[in-house]
N, C-alpha and C positions, 0 to 999 in steps of 0.2 A: 191359282188364283184366277177368279173372272175377270171378265173386262166390268162388270159394275163396280166388283171391289177397289180395281185398280183406279177406277175415277173416283169411287169416296177418299181410299187414303193419299192421291196425291192432289188432284184436282179439287176438289172441295176444299179443303186445309189453305191450298193456295190462292183460290180465288178471295176466300173467307178473309185472309191475310190482307188482300189489296184493298177488299171493301174496307177494313177497318181502318187502314192507313188514309185511303179516301176521305172516308166521316171524319178523321180526325184534325184532320187538316180544312174541312168545309165546315165544319159543326161551329169555329169560332166565328168565322163571317157571317153564318145564318143568325147567331144570336145577336152579333151587334146592333145596337140602336142604329137609328138611320142616321148619316152624318151630316153635317151642317155644310152647304153648299154655296159658296158666293152666289149673291144675289136673293138669295131666301131671307124673310124677317128672322129679327134673332129673339128668339121666344122667351129669354131670361133675363132678369133684372139685371145691371150692372154691378158689378163686383170690384170695388177697391181693394187694393192689398197694400200697405207699407211695413218695412221692415221699425220704421222707427215714425209712432203715432206720433210723441210729443215735438219730434222735427218737421211734422207737417202740420200741427198746431191742431191736433187731433185728441181727446180724451184718451188717457192711456186705456189699455184694455185690462180688466181686473184678473188677477190670478196667474200674469205673465211678466214678472217683474222679474227685473233684470239682477242678476245675480253675480256673485264676484268671478263667475266658471269662465274658462276658455272655451273655447267651442270654435266648431266650426273649420273652414279654409283657413290654414296656416301654413306658414313655412318658417324654419331657423335656418340660414344658409350658411 
């Protein structure tokens, strides 16, 4: 086995694996939108949310009627 074959068999796959791992670590950060920083103007419209619109004297949302089903976080101790 020559020196070139040894480098091709042992060095190239190892370096390729390290580069792949580095790319998988760095790629999400590069693809992310810029973050909001304190002091920057807020570019979005205000959004208010409430779980009980009738309790806040707001009109009910169509299609989200309360059913008799129980759900959410609860416990029976």
